[in-house]
C-alpha positions as CSV (number, residue, x, y, z in Angstrom):
1,M,0.0,0.0,0.0
2,K,2.8,2.4,0.9
3,K,4.5,1.6,-2.4
4,Y,1.3,2.7,-4.3
5,L,1.0,5.8,-2.1
6,T,4.6,6.8,-2.9
7,I,4.1,6.3,-6.6
8,L,0.9,8.5,-6.5
9,I,2.7,11.3,-4.6
10,I,5.6,11.2,-7.1
11,F,3.1,11.3,-10.0
12,I,1.3,14.3,-8.5
13,A,4.5,16.1,-7.8
14,Y,5.7,15.4,-11.4
15,N,2.5,16.7,-12.9
16,H,2.6,19.8,-10.8
17,S,6.3,20.6,-11.7
18,F,5.5,19.9,-15.3
19,S,2.7,22.4,-15.3
20,Q,5.0,25.0,-13.9
21,E,7.8,24.5,-16.5
22,K,9.2,27.5,-18.3
23,L,8.2,28.3,-21.8
24,V,11.4,28.4,-23.9
25,K,11.2,30.1,-27.3
26,D,12.3,33.2,-29.2
27,I,9.8,35.8,-27.9
28,D,11.7,39.0,-29.0
29,F,12.4,37.8,-32.6
30,D,16.2,38.0,-32.4
31,G,17.0,34.3,-33.0
32,V,17.9,33.6,-29.3
33,K,15.6,31.7,-27.1
34,D,13.9,33.5,-24.2
35,T,11.8,32.2,-21.3
36,A,8.4,33.0,-19.8
37,Y,6.7,31.3,-16.8
38,V,4.5,31.9,-13.8
39,D,6.3,31.8,-10.5
40,T,4.8,30.4,-7.3
41,T,3.4,33.8,-6.3
42,G,1.3,34.1,-9.4
43,V,3.6,36.6,-11.2
44,I,4.3,36.2,-14.9
45,V,8.0,36.4,-15.5
46,C,9.6,37.0,-18.9
47,Q,13.4,37.0,-19.6
48,L,14.4,38.3,-23.0
49,S,17.8,38.1,-24.6
50,T,17.4,41.6,-25.9
51,N,17.1,42.7,-22.3
52,K,20.1,40.6,-21.2
53,F,17.6,38.1,-19.6
54,K,16.7,40.6,-16.9
55,K,13.4,39.6,-15.3
56,I,10.3,41.5,-16.5
57,K,7.4,40.9,-14.1
58,S,3.7,41.4,-14.1
59,K,1.8,42.2,-11.0
60,A,0.7,39.3,-8.9
61,V,-2.4,37.4,-10.1
62,E,-4.1,36.3,-6.9
63,T,-6.5,33.9,-8.8
64,Y,-3.4,31.9,-9.7
65,N,-4.2,28.1,-9.4
66,D,-3.1,24.7,-10.5
67,N,-4.8,25.3,-13.9
68,T,-2.9,28.4,-14.6
69,E,-0.4,28.1,-17.4
70,I,1.8,29.8,-20.0
71,I,1.6,28.4,-23.5
72,S,3.2,29.2,-26.8
73,T,1.3,31.1,-29.4
74,K,2.3,31.9,-33.0
75,N,3.9,35.2,-32.2
76,G,4.4,35.1,-28.5
77,F,2.8,33.5,-25.5
78,S,-0.5,33.2,-23.7
79,F,-1.4,33.3,-20.0
80,K,-4.3,31.1,-19.3
81,N,-6.3,30.7,-16.1
82,N,-9.2,28.2,-15.8
83,W,-11.6,27.3,-13.1
84,M,-14.5,24.8,-12.9
85,R,-17.0,26.8,-15.0
86,A,-15.1,29.8,-16.3
87,G,-11.7,30.9,-17.5
88,Y,-9.7,33.5,-19.4
89,D,-6.8,33.8,-21.8
90,N,-4.4,36.7,-22.2
91,Q,-2.2,37.0,-25.3
92,F,1.2,38.7,-25.2
93,R,3.5,39.7,-28.0
94,Y,6.8,41.5,-28.2
95,N,6.5,45.0,-29.5
96,K,9.7,45.5,-31.6
97,T,9.3,49.3,-31.8
98,L,8.7,49.9,-28.1
99,K,10.9,46.9,-27.1
100,K,8.3,45.7,-24.6
101,V,6.1,42.7,-24.1
102,Q,2.6,43.9,-24.8
103,L,-0.9,42.5,-24.1
104,I,-2.6,42.2,-27.5
105,G,-5.7,40.2,-26.8
106,M,-8.0,38.8,-24.2
107,S,-10.7,36.2,-24.2
108,R,-13.0,34.6,-21.7
109,Y,-15.6,31.9,-21.4
110,E,-18.4,31.0,-18.9
111,F,-20.5,27.9,-18.6
112,G,-23.1,29.8,-16.6
113,N,-25.3,28.1,-14.0
114,A,-26.8,24.6,-14.2
115,A,-29.2,25.8,-16.9
116,N,-26.2,27.4,-18.8
117,D,-27.7,30.8,-18.2
118,G,-25.0,33.3,-18.9
119,S,-22.9,30.8,-20.8
120,G,-20.7,31.8,-23.8
121,N,-17.4,33.3,-24.8
122,S,-15.9,36.6,-26.0
123,S,-12.7,38.1,-27.2
124,V,-11.2,41.5,-27.6
125,N,-8.3,42.5,-29.9
126,L,-6.4,45.2,-28.0
127,L,-4.6,46.4,-31.1
128,T,-7.9,47.2,-33.0
129,G,-10.4,47.4,-30.1
130,D,-12.6,44.9,-31.8
131,Y,-14.9,43.0,-29.5
132,L,-16.8,39.8,-30.3
133,G,-19.2,38.1,-27.9
134,D,-21.3,35.0,-28.3
135,W,-23.6,34.6,-25.2
136,N,-26.7,32.7,-24.1
137,Y,-29.4,33.2,-21.5
138,F,-32.1,30.9,-20.2
139,D,-35.6,32.0,-21.0
140,H,-37.8,30.3,-18.3
141,L,-41.1,31.3,-20.1
142,A,-40.1,29.8,-23.5
143,N,-41.1,26.4,-24.8
144,K,-44.5,26.4,-23.0
145,E,-42.7,27.4,-19.8
146,Q,-40.4,24.5,-20.0
147,G,-37.5,26.9,-20.5
148,E,-35.1,27.3,-23.4
149,L,-31.5,28.4,-23.8
150,V,-31.5,31.4,-26.1
151,K,-28.5,32.6,-28.1
152,I,-28.0,36.3,-28.2
153,P,-27.0,37.5,-31.7
154,T,-23.2,37.9,-31.9
155,I,-22.2,41.1,-30.3
156,K,-19.7,43.1,-32.5
157,T,-18.6,46.4,-31.1
158,K,-15.5,48.5,-30.2
159,M,-14.0,48.1,-26.7
160,P,-10.9,50.3,-26.6
161,F,-8.1,49.8,-24.1
162,K,-5.0,51.8,-23.5
163,Q,-1.7,50.0,-24.2
164,I,-1.0,47.4,-21.6
165,F,2.5,46.0,-21.1
166,L,3.5,43.0,-19.0
167,E,4.7,45.2,-16.2
168,D,1.2,46.7,-16.0
169,F,-0.7,43.5,-16.2
170,S,-2.7,42.2,-13.2
171,E,-5.9,40.4,-12.6
172,Q,-7.6,43.8,-12.5
173,T,-6.8,44.0,-16.2
174,Y,-9.0,40.9,-16.7
175,F,-11.6,42.0,-14.2
176,N,-12.0,45.3,-16.1
177,Y,-12.5,43.4,-19.3
178,S,-14.9,41.0,-17.6
179,T,-17.0,43.8,-16.2
180,R,-17.3,45.6,-19.5
181,C,-18.1,42.3,-21.2
182,A,-20.9,41.5,-18.6
183,N,-22.4,45.0,-19.2
184,L,-22.6,44.2,-22.9
185,F,-24.2,40.9,-22.2
186,T,-26.9,42.5,-20.0
187,K,-27.6,45.2,-22.5
188,H,-28.0,42.8,-25.5
189,K,-29.9,40.2,-23.4
190,K,-32.5,42.9,-22.7
191,I,-32.6,43.8,-26.5
192,E,-33.1,40.1,-27.4
193,M,-35.8,39.5,-24.7
194,K,-37.7,42.6,-26.0
195,R,-37.4,41.4,-29.6
196,R,-38.7,37.9,-28.6
197,S,-41.6,39.2,-26.6
198,K,-43.0,40.9,-29.7
199,N,-43.1,37.6,-31.6
């Protein structure tokens, strides 16, 4: 029994250390590999060859958990944080002109409650300010009062942000986006409910 317990502990420790491994790739486009990772305090750390591998750090992300990870993207890296029924993704890319790691996009998803009320996903391109949201709400009166999940027409609008660099990034960056996204959901839910009530 002790043997199996030991193997299980080693397996869990291995998986945890694997999930915390550093991303090694050329982030600043100079042909030399750089590193990016999340440290044990929930801070995103990036070390670039063009900056002599000096640590560039985000502010601490207190919602950091075992499902937080840094993954490689086509032109940079992404900081992902997932929970049981929700999560978000923040995309970073090196800005050659400013010589800084810049947040260029954010996305989020929600499964909503047990009836999937409030479920969906959205994204915003911070370089263009373009926002796209696909959200659902549960209409309790639909389907002869049996209820029905209703898809709100895709929300396409502008959501401008100031330039955000890695040093400025914190969970408040995401919470700001999440709040603005929720406000759009509420607004467009009311529009769709009004439209459906006329039919």
